[in-house]
C-alpha positions in Angstrom: 0.0 0.0 0.0 1.5 3.4 -0.9 0.5 6.9 0.1 -2.5 7.5 2.2 -2.4 5.9 5.7 0.6 3.7 4.8 3.2 4.0 7.6 1.1 6.7 9.4 0.2 6.5 13.1 -2.5 9.2 12.6 -5.4 6.7 12.7 -4.4 5.7 16.2 -4.7 9.3 17.3 -8.4 9.6 16.3 -10.9 9.3 19.1 -12.9 6.1 19.6 -16.0 7.8 18.3 -14.4 8.9 15.1 -17.0 7.1 12.9 -19.8 9.0 14.6 -18.0 12.3 14.3 -17.2 11.7 10.6 -20.8 10.8 9.9 -22.0 14.0 11.8 -19.6 16.3 9.8 -20.6 14.7 6.4 -24.3 15.2 7.2 -23.7 18.7 8.6 -21.9 19.7 5.4 -24.6 18.0 3.3 -22.0 15.6 1.8 -20.6 18.5 -0.2 -16.9 19.5 -0.4 -16.3 22.6 1.6 -12.9 23.4 -0.1 -12.8 27.1 -1.0 -10.2 28.9 -3.0 -10.5 32.2 -4.7 -13.9 32.8 -3.0 -15.5 29.8 -4.7 -16.6 26.6 -2.9 -16.0 23.2 -4.6 -19.4 21.6 -3.8 -18.6 18.2 -5.3 -19.6 15.1 -3.4 -17.6 14.8 -0.2 -16.3 11.4 1.0 -13.6 12.5 3.5 -13.5 14.4 6.7 -10.5 16.5 7.4 -9.1 18.7 10.2 -9.2 22.4 9.3 -6.3 23.3 11.6 -3.6 20.5 11.9 -3.3 18.7 15.2 -5.5 16.6 17.4 -8.5 19.0 17.8 -11.3 16.7 16.8 -14.2 19.0 17.6 -16.8 19.4 14.8 -15.8 23.1 14.5 -12.4 22.0 13.3 -13.6 19.4 10.9 -14.8 19.8 7.3 -16.1 17.5 4.6 -13.9 17.3 1.5 -14.0 15.5 -1.8 -11.2 13.0 -2.3 -9.3 15.3 -4.7 -9.2 18.3 -2.4 -8.4 16.1 0.6 -5.4 14.7 -1.3 -4.3 18.2 -2.4 -4.6 19.6 1.2 -2.7 16.7 2.7 0.0 17.0 0.0 0.5 20.7 0.6 0.7 20.1 4.4 3.2 17.2 3.9 5.4 19.2 1.6 5.4 22.2 3.9 6.5 20.0 6.8 9.3 18.5 4.7 10.5 21.9 3.5 10.5 23.3 7.0 12.8 20.6 8.1 15.0 20.6 5.0 15.4 24.4 5.0 16.7 24.6 8.6 20.4 25.3 8.7 22.5 23.4 11.2 23.6 25.4 14.1 27.0 27.0 13.5 29.8 26.3 15.9 30.9 29.3 17.9 34.1 30.8 16.3 36.0 30.5 19.6 35.4 26.8 19.6 36.7 26.0 16.1 
């Protein structure tokens, strides 16, 4: 299995009642993708529930329904940003007096 949940521990961080929360958010958002960019909302059929702000805040206010394409796009952007933030850090320079 490649991509997606492969190698991730994220699923274990979800609360025990995640299926109920997921169903609630999909119904609340009328099974429509809430992705918005350039002041337009996608509106396609939503199959996924995603966190608006990263982390472990699983409250409904921090969850949104997304179509598979926009969920993949958002996850990709977040993953790339995390990789670049690590890659772009310079190692600490040694103090000149200790060289």
